[in-house]
C-alpha positions in Angstrom: -5.2 22.6 85.9 -3.0 23.8 83.0 -5.9 23.2 80.6 -7.6 26.2 81.9 -4.7 28.4 81.1 -5.8 28.2 77.4 -8.8 30.4 78.4 -6.3 33.2 78.9 -5.0 33.0 75.3 -6.3 36.5 74.6 -3.8 37.8 77.1 -0.9 35.7 75.9 -1.4 33.7 72.7 1.2 31.0 73.6 -1.2 29.8 76.3 -3.4 28.3 73.6 -1.0 25.3 73.4 -2.6 24.0 76.6 -5.8 23.5 74.7 -4.3 20.8 72.4 -4.8 17.2 73.5 -1.6 16.1 71.8 0.6 18.5 73.8 -1.1 17.8 77.1 -0.9 14.1 76.5 2.9 14.3 76.0 3.2 16.3 79.2 0.8 13.9 81.0 3.2 11.1 80.1 6.4 12.8 81.1 5.1 14.0 84.4 4.3 10.7 86.1 7.5 9.2 84.6 9.6 11.8 86.3 7.6 11.6 89.5 8.1 7.8 89.6 11.8 7.9 88.8 12.5 10.7 91.3 10.3 9.5 94.2 10.7 5.8 93.6 14.0 5.4 95.6 12.5 7.3 98.5 9.4 5.1 98.7 11.5 1.9 98.2 13.7 2.9 101.1 10.7 3.8 103.3 9.0 0.5 102.5 12.2 -1.3 103.5 12.4 0.5 106.8 8.7 -0.2 107.6 9.1 -3.9 106.4 6.4 -3.5 103.7 7.7 -6.6 101.9 6.5 -9.2 99.5 5.4 -12.5 100.9 6.5 -14.6 97.9 6.0 -18.0 99.5 3.3 -20.2 97.8 2.1 -22.8 100.2 -0.2 -24.2 97.5 2.8 -24.9 95.2 6.1 -25.7 96.9 7.7 -26.3 93.4 7.6 -22.5 92.8 9.6 -21.8 96.0 13.0 -22.1 94.2 11.8 -19.3 91.8 10.5 -17.1 94.5 13.2 -17.3 97.1 15.1 -14.3 95.7 11.9 -12.2 95.6 11.1 -12.8 99.3 11.4 -9.5 101.2 11.3 -7.3 98.1 9.3 -4.1 99.0 5.7 -4.1 97.7 2.7 -1.7 97.5 4.6 0.4 94.9 1.2 1.1 93.4 1.0 3.9 96.0 3.5 6.1 94.3 2.6 4.9 90.8 -1.1 5.6 91.1 -0.3 8.8 93.0 1.8 10.0 90.0 -1.1 9.2 87.6 -3.6 11.1 89.7 -1.3 14.1 90.0 -0.6 14.1 86.3 -4.2 13.9 85.3 -5.1 16.7 87.8 -2.4 18.9 86.2 -3.0 18.3 82.5 -6.6 17.1 81.9 -9.8 19.0 81.6 -11.3 18.1 85.0 -14.8 19.1 84.0 -14.8 16.3 81.5 -17.2 13.6 82.8 -15.1 10.7 81.5 -11.9 12.0 83.2 -13.8 12.5 86.5 -15.3 8.9 86.4 -12.0 7.3 85.4 -10.2 9.2 88.2 -12.9 8.0 90.7 -12.4 4.4 89.4 -8.6 4.6 89.8 -8.8 6.0 93.4 -11.6 3.5 94.4 -9.8 0.4 93.2 -6.4 1.7 94.5 -8.0 2.0 98.0 -9.5 -1.5 97.7 -6.1 -2.9 96.6 -4.4 -1.0 99.5 -6.7 -2.6 102.0 -6.1 -6.0 100.4 -2.3 -5.5 100.6 -2.5 -4.2 104.2 -4.5 -7.3 105.3 -2.1 -9.6 103.5 1.0 -8.0 105.2 -0.5 -7.5 108.6 -1.3 -11.2 108.8 1.8 -12.5 107.1 2.6 -15.0 109.9 -0.6 -16.7 109.1 0.2 -16.7 105.3 -3.0 -14.8 104.7 -3.9 -14.0 101.0 -5.5 -10.7 101.8 -9.2 -9.8 101.7 -11.7 -12.6 101.0 -12.4 -13.0 97.3 -16.1 -12.5 97.9 -15.4 -9.2 99.7 -13.3 -7.8 96.8 -15.7 -9.1 94.3 -18.6 -7.3 96.0 -16.8 -3.9 95.9 -15.9 -4.4 92.3 -19.4 -5.2 91.4 -20.7 -2.1 93.1 -18.2 0.0 91.1 -19.0 -1.7 87.8 -22.8 -1.3 88.3 -22.3 2.4 89.1 -20.3 3.0 85.9 -22.8 0.8 83.9 -25.8 2.7 85.3 -24.2 6.0 84.4 -23.8 5.0 80.8 -27.3 3.5 80.7 -29.2 6.4 82.2 -27.2 9.2 80.6 -28.9 10.3 77.3 -25.5 11.3 75.9 -24.0 7.8 76.1 -24.8 4.6 74.4 -25.3 1.0 75.5 -24.6 -0.3 72.0 -21.6 -2.5 71.4 -19.4 -1.8 68.3 -18.4 -5.1 66.7 -14.8 -5.2 65.6 -14.0 -6.0 61.9 -17.6 -5.3 60.8 -18.8 -1.9 59.6 -22.0 -0.4 61.0 -22.7 -3.6 63.0 -23.7 -3.0 66.6 -25.3 -5.0 69.4 -27.9 -3.1 71.5 -27.6 -4.3 75.1 -30.2 -2.2 76.9 -30.5 -2.8 80.6 -28.1 -5.8 80.3 -25.3 -3.3 79.7 -25.1 -2.6 83.4 -24.0 -6.1 84.5 -21.9 -6.3 81.3 -19.9 -3.3 82.4 -19.6 -4.8 85.9 -18.1 -7.9 84.3 -15.6 -5.8 82.4 -14.5 -3.9 85.5 -14.2 -7.2 87.5 -12.5 -9.0 84.6 -10.0 -6.3 83.7 -8.9 -5.4 87.3 -8.5 -9.1 88.3 -6.8 -10.1 85.1 -4.1 -7.5 85.5 -3.8 -8.6 89.2 -3.3 -12.2 88.1 -0.7 -11.3 85.5 1.4 -9.4 88.1 3.5 -12.4 89.1 6.8 -11.8 87.3 9.1 -8.8 87.3 7.8 -6.2 84.9 5.3 -8.6 83.2 2.0 -6.9 84.1 3.3 -3.3 84.0 4.9 -3.8 80.6 1.6 -5.2 79.2 -0.3 -2.3 80.9 2.1 0.1 79.1 1.3 -1.4 75.7 -2.5 -1.5 76.3 -2.6 2.1 77.6 -0.7 3.5 74.6 -3.1 1.7 72.3 -6.2 2.9 74.2 -4.8 6.4 74.0 -4.8 6.2 70.2 -8.3 4.8 70.2 -9.5 7.5 72.6 -8.1 10.2 70.4 -9.7 9.0 67.2 -13.0 8.3 68.9 -13.2 11.8 70.2 -12.2 13.4 66.9 -15.1 14.1 64.5 -13.1 13.7 61.2 -11.1 10.7 62.2 -14.1 8.8 63.6 -16.1 9.5 60.4 -13.3 8.4 58.2 -12.7 5.2 60.2 -16.5 4.5 60.5 -16.3 4.3 64.3 -18.7 5.9 66.8 -17.9 9.6 67.5 -17.9 10.1 71.3 -17.9 13.8 72.3 -15.3 14.4 75.0 -13.7 11.0 74.7 -10.6 12.5 73.3 -9.7 13.8 76.7 -9.2 10.2 77.9 -6.0 10.3 75.8 -4.6 12.4 78.7 -5.4 9.6 81.2 -4.0 6.9 79.0 -0.8 8.9 78.5 -0.5 9.3 82.3 -0.8 5.6 82.8 1.8 4.9 80.1 4.2 7.4 81.7 3.7 6.0 85.1 4.1 2.5 83.8 7.5 3.4 82.2 8.6 5.1 85.5 7.6 2.1 87.6 9.2 -0.3 85.1 12.4 1.5 85.9 12.4 -0.3 89.3 10.1 -3.3 88.5 12.2 -4.7 85.6 14.1 -8.0 86.4 15.4 -8.2 89.0 12.6 -6.1 90.6 13.4 -3.8 93.5 9.7 -3.2 94.2 6.3 -4.7 93.3 3.1 -2.7 92.8 0.9 -5.0 94.8 -2.9 -5.0 94.5 -2.8 -1.3 95.1 -1.5 -0.8 91.6 -2.8 -3.8 89.7 -6.4 -3.4 90.6 -6.4 0.3 89.9 -4.6 0.0 86.5 -6.8 -2.9 85.4 -10.0 -1.1 86.4 -9.0 2.1 84.5 -8.3 0.1 81.4 -11.7 -1.6 81.6 -13.6 1.7 82.2 -11.8 3.6 79.4 -12.7 0.8 77.0 -16.3 1.2 78.1 -16.3 5.0 77.6 -14.8 4.8 74.1 -17.1 1.9 73.1 -14.2 -0.6 72.6 -15.5 -3.2 75.1 -15.3 -6.2 72.7 -12.0 -5.0 71.2 -10.5 -5.1 74.7 -10.6 -8.9 74.5 -8.1 -8.7 71.6 -6.0 -5.8 72.9 -5.7 -7.2 76.4 -5.2 -10.7 75.1 -2.3 -11.4 77.5 -4.4 -10.5 80.5 -7.3 -12.6 79.1 -5.1 -15.7 78.6 -3.7 -15.4 82.1 -7.2 -15.1 83.6 -8.6 -17.9 81.6 -5.7 -20.2 82.7 -6.8 -19.7 86.3 -10.5 -20.2 85.5 -9.9 -23.3 83.5 -7.5 -24.7 86.2 -10.1 -24.1 89.0 -13.0 -25.5 87.0 -11.0 -28.6 85.8 -9.9 -29.4 89.4 -13.3 -29.0 90.9 -15.1 -31.0 88.3 -12.5 -33.7 87.4 -10.0 -33.4 90.2 -7.4 -33.0 87.4 -5.2 -30.0 86.6 -4.7 -28.7 83.1 -1.6 -26.7 84.0 1.2 -27.5 86.4 0.2 -24.4 88.2 -1.7 -21.3 87.3 -1.6 -18.5 86.1 0.1 -19.4 82.8 3.4 -17.6 83.5 4.0 -19.8 86.5 3.2 -22.9 84.5 5.8 -21.9 81.9 8.3 -21.4 84.7 7.8 -25.0 85.8 8.2 -26.1 82.2 11.7 -24.7 82.2 11.3 -21.2 80.7 13.5 -18.5 82.2 11.6 -15.6 83.8 13.2 -13.1 81.4 12.1 -15.1 78.4 8.5 -15.4 79.6 8.3 -11.7 80.2 9.8 -10.7 76.9 7.7 -13.1 74.9 4.5 -11.9 76.6 5.5 -8.3 75.8 6.0 -9.4 72.2 2.5 -11.0 72.1 1.1 -7.8 73.7 2.7 -5.6 71.0 1.4 -7.9 68.2 -2.1 -7.8 69.7 -1.9 -4.0 69.9 -1.0 -3.7 66.2 -3.9 -6.0 65.3 -6.2 -3.9 67.4 -5.2 -0.7 65.6 -5.6 -2.6 62.3 -9.2 -3.2 63.1 -9.8 0.6 62.6 -9.4 0.0 58.8 -10.3 -3.7 58.5 -14.1 -3.3 58.6 
């Protein structure tokens, strides 16, 4: 909304500041942070009154019970006010006519609704220890979204289905029609990986903060002609506006972390984790950093792989690789304190973010 005030600069020259991405990105980060910090206590209190509480019990792993007893009853579905603050911030500070902003907003809202339904089913059937929507149901809706985004990129003449290979200059992989299922895989993988990582206080949201800030930098240079030419990366017209969205995610993550840090007073639930993961995946697609996301989101990748390997190993060999999956719970059973796991995962995330930015020059 404020972006359009720059069109009135002839009436008042100071309004031209709303044209600059850097200024609007800063405001887009501050806005959701303040919204989360101010409205967070209100939502937490309302969730407590309505008994919207975490079901921390793990019937499949009684050994984790001692770690989860203190979390039982903590309000959940905090993704409602976190995602809400992101949407409000983007509506206020972004250029809403930008196609990438519109599609990322749609992705955020779509997956937030899917996550909300999953959380609602989980809570409404808590006496039966339900785990929410069936995995196949969630997967179907995620596939539909991923195919829609992939089809948009494939059929739009202004976008590309080529993959930019990190560390190598002018080396690309042309995907063609295969790009559609590839994008679906990214959306499914990113949204579920963040969801799986969201098992300890502040773990997932801290990693989302690191990834969103890095994606913001990548979006800015990808949408800047001179920077993209200098760094030998594809120039994507309009992609710079995604910096606003990344800044909004970063600000909301900081605001939510205010309450989600150990010991957490609220959890984001699938409402938040699916939406944040999906946005990260879609943004990486739009700025042509799909392969680089594997490095940048390494923490999420490792967490998801630990679950996949555990399931495959048990079904094929009837043996477990880890004591329990995801990896952060395995480390808990190995004797690591929760705070140590969280901090070290954040450190790994920061190192991976630095390496990701380094690839801009290492080509």
